[in-house]
C-alpha positions as CSV (number, residue, x, y, z in Angstrom):
1,M,11.6,-7.9,-1.7
2,Q,10.2,-9.9,1.8
3,G,12.4,-8.1,4.1
4,E,11.9,-5.0,2.9
5,E,7.8,-5.0,3.1
6,T,9.3,-5.4,7.1
7,K,11.6,-2.5,7.0
8,L,9.3,0.0,5.0
9,D,6.3,1.5,7.3
10,F,3.5,2.6,4.4
11,E,4.5,6.3,5.0
12,K,8.4,5.7,4.2
13,A,7.8,3.8,0.8
14,M,5.6,6.1,0.2
15,N,7.9,9.4,0.9
16,E,10.6,8.1,-1.5
17,L,8.1,6.5,-4.1
18,E,7.3,10.6,-4.5
19,E,11.0,11.4,-4.9
20,T,12.1,8.6,-6.8
21,V,8.5,9.9,-9.2
22,S,9.7,13.8,-8.5
23,R,13.0,12.2,-9.9
24,L,12.0,10.0,-13.3
25,E,9.5,13.7,-13.9
26,A,12.1,16.1,-13.8
27,G,13.8,14.4,-17.4
28,E,17.9,14.5,-15.4
29,L,18.7,11.1,-15.1
30,G,20.7,8.8,-17.6
31,L,18.9,5.7,-19.0
32,E,20.0,3.2,-16.7
33,E,19.2,5.5,-13.7
34,S,16.1,5.8,-14.9
35,L,15.3,2.1,-15.7
36,A,16.8,1.4,-12.0
37,A,14.0,4.0,-11.0
38,F,11.4,3.0,-12.2
39,E,12.1,-0.5,-11.3
40,R,12.9,0.9,-7.7
41,G,9.2,3.0,-8.3
42,M,7.4,-0.2,-9.2
43,S,8.4,-1.9,-6.2
44,L,7.4,0.4,-3.7
45,V,4.0,0.8,-5.7
46,R,3.9,-2.7,-4.9
47,I,4.7,-2.5,-1.1
48,C,2.7,0.7,-0.4
49,R,-1.0,-1.6,-2.5
50,K,0.1,-4.4,-0.3
51,K,-0.3,-2.3,3.0
52,L,-3.0,-0.7,1.7
53,D,-4.7,-3.7,1.4
54,E,-3.7,-5.4,5.2
55,A,-5.3,-2.5,5.9
56,E,-8.6,-2.6,4.5
57,T,-8.8,-6.6,6.0
58,K,-8.3,-4.6,9.5
59,I,-11.3,-2.1,9.5
60,A,-15.1,-3.6,10.5
61,K,-17.4,-3.7,8.0
62,L,-20.1,-1.1,8.7
63,V,-23.5,-2.4,7.1
64,E,-27.0,-2.1,7.6
65,T,-29.8,-4.1,8.3
66,K,-33.2,-4.7,6.8
67,S,-34.4,-3.4,10.1
68,G,-32.2,-0.1,9.2
69,E,-30.2,-0.4,12.3
70,L,-26.2,0.2,11.4
71,V,-24.0,-2.1,12.5
72,T,-20.8,-3.7,12.1
73,E,-19.1,-6.6,10.5
74,P,-16.4,-8.5,11.5
75,S,-14.0,-8.2,8.3
76,S,-11.8,-11.4,6.9
77,L,-9.4,-11.1,9.8
78,E,-11.8,-11.2,12.8
79,E,-13.8,-14.5,10.6
80,D,-10.4,-17.1,10.3
81,A,-9.4,-16.2,13.0
82,G,-12.5,-17.1,15.4
């Protein structure tokens, strides 16, 4: 799955997940096909979650100082790099 995570960007993974859910909801798949689709869907969920988590760590956090001023605080990635 590691190689797959680098090949699929978030949008492609999300689109495939939506298609997989639609196929499952249609109820036209056999048991084996449904199980395979479910497993694929769970894999896609993990890929999307990981990509979202990575994006979240890159976003600077906006905080309010004691004086009421809003400033950005470095994200955990920037702190680790520094």
